[in-house]
TIDRENKE-930727 format. One line per field, with one value per residue (C-alpha): residue number from 1; residue in three letters; x, y, z. Coordinates in steps of 0.02 Angstrom, whole numbers, plus 50000, padded with zeros to 5 digits. Example, Ala and Ser with C-alpha at 12.3 -4.5 7.8 and 13.67 -1.06 7.14 Angstrom:
BEGIN
k <- c(1; 2)
r <- c(Ala; Ser)
X <- c(50615; 50684)
Y <- c(49775; 49947)
Z <- c(50390; 50357)
//
This chain:
BEGIN
k <- c(1; 2; 3; 4; 5; 6; 7; 8; 9; 10; 11; 12; 13; 14; 15; 16; 17; 18; 19; 20; 21; 22; 23; 24; 25; 26; 27; 28; 29; 30; 31; 32; 33; 34; 35; 36; 37; 38; 39; 40; 41; 42; 43; 44; 45; 46; 47; 48; 49; 50; 51; 52; 53; 54; 55; 56; 57; 58; 59; 60; 61; 62; 63; 64; 65; 66; 67; 68; 69; 70; 71; 72; 73; 74; 75; 76; 77; 78; 79; 80; 81; 82; 83; 84; 85; 86; 87; 88; 89; 90; 91; 92; 93; 94; 95; 96; 97; 98)
r <- c(Asn; Arg; Leu; Tyr; Ile; Gly; Trp; Phe; Gly; Cys; Leu; Met; Ile; Pro; Thr; Leu; Leu; Thr; Ala; Ala; Ser; Cys; Tyr; Ile; Ile; Ala; Phe; Ile; Ala; Ala; Pro; Pro; Val; Asp; Ile; Asp; Gly; Ile; Arg; Glu; Pro; Val; Ala; Gly; Ser; Leu; Leu; Tyr; Gly; Asn; Asn; Ile; Ile; Ser; Gly; Ala; Val; Ile; Pro; Ser; Ser; Asn; Ala; Ile; Gly; Ile; His; Phe; Tyr; Pro; Ile; Trp; Glu; Ala; Ala; Ser; Val; Glu; Glu; Trp; Leu; Tyr; Asn; Gly; Gly; Pro; Tyr; Gln; Leu; Ile; Val; Phe; His; Phe; Leu; Leu; Gly; Val)
X <- c(52325; 52280; 52380; 52373; 52409; 52360; 52341; 52502; 52475; 52304; 52392; 52577; 52521; 52414; 52542; 52673; 52577; 52523; 52723; 52756; 52643; 52666; 52859; 52828; 52710; 52816; 52970; 52887; 52774; 52783; 52796; 52927; 52952; 52997; 53132; 53206; 53056; 53116; 53012; 53137; 53055; 53174; 53135; 53163; 53054; 53070; 52941; 53020; 53192; 53291; 53346; 53349; 53512; 53459; 53276; 53220; 53077; 53118; 53105; 52962; 52997; 53089; 52937; 52818; 52964; 52954; 52770; 52645; 52575; 52434; 52333; 52176; 52287; 52341; 52221; 52230; 52320; 52431; 52486; 52525; 52614; 52716; 52779; 52841; 52684; 52711; 52872; 52791; 52664; 52792; 52902; 52758; 52676; 52839; 52885; 52698; 52707; 52893)
Y <- c(50777; 50852; 50982; 50930; 51085; 51013; 51107; 51169; 51238; 51314; 51424; 51458; 51512; 51649; 51705; 51696; 51792; 51930; 51948; 51966; 52064; 52197; 52183; 52236; 52371; 52434; 52434; 52515; 52654; 52680; 52833; 52877; 52806; 52895; 52777; 52839; 52934; 53124; 53167; 53140; 53026; 52905; 52855; 52694; 52675; 52692; 52833; 52932; 52939; 52771; 52635; 52464; 52474; 52581; 52539; 52458; 52441; 52539; 52445; 52485; 52663; 52651; 52764; 52636; 52509; 52317; 52310; 52228; 52368; 52302; 52402; 52410; 52493; 52643; 52794; 52792; 52697; 52852; 52837; 52657; 52688; 52840; 52713; 52588; 52461; 52365; 52306; 52223; 52129; 52070; 52003; 51925; 51851; 51783; 51711; 51620; 51563; 51475)
Z <- c(53766; 53938; 54029; 54219; 54321; 54489; 54659; 54663; 54487; 54535; 54664; 54570; 54393; 54460; 54591; 54468; 54347; 54440; 54502; 54319; 54265; 54407; 54376; 54186; 54212; 54352; 54260; 54128; 54203; 54402; 54464; 54590; 54757; 54933; 54978; 55119; 55191; 55174; 55026; 54897; 54777; 54662; 54489; 54430; 54264; 54108; 54056; 54192; 54110; 54152; 54020; 54021; 54118; 54243; 54251; 54423; 54532; 54668; 54859; 54982; 55073; 55247; 55323; 55346; 55405; 55363; 55388; 55267; 55152; 55039; 54908; 55031; 55187; 55089; 55079; 54877; 54731; 54728; 54900; 54884; 54731; 54802; 54948; 54846; 54853; 54695; 54759; 54886; 54783; 54658; 54807; 54903; 54756; 54692; 54857; 54885; 54691; 54724)
//
């Protein structure tokens, strides 16, 4: 009656839970993202007028290039959200977990 998680599970479970929970929250409530760097944000979440079919987690802004953009590098959480930080959080945690 024991569940063996192992060392792989100690890394996999938290990272995949983080990726899944961030995806769900971003899909429902993420603010618009400046995807191309010209200050014209694109909305992809349900609270900003999309439905289940047209909803998406918008990728990171091209203005920051292909750089790693963690939460602690942004001046504020609003800036991190505006530049598409949740997308990178989801992708990196998913890749680390898988």
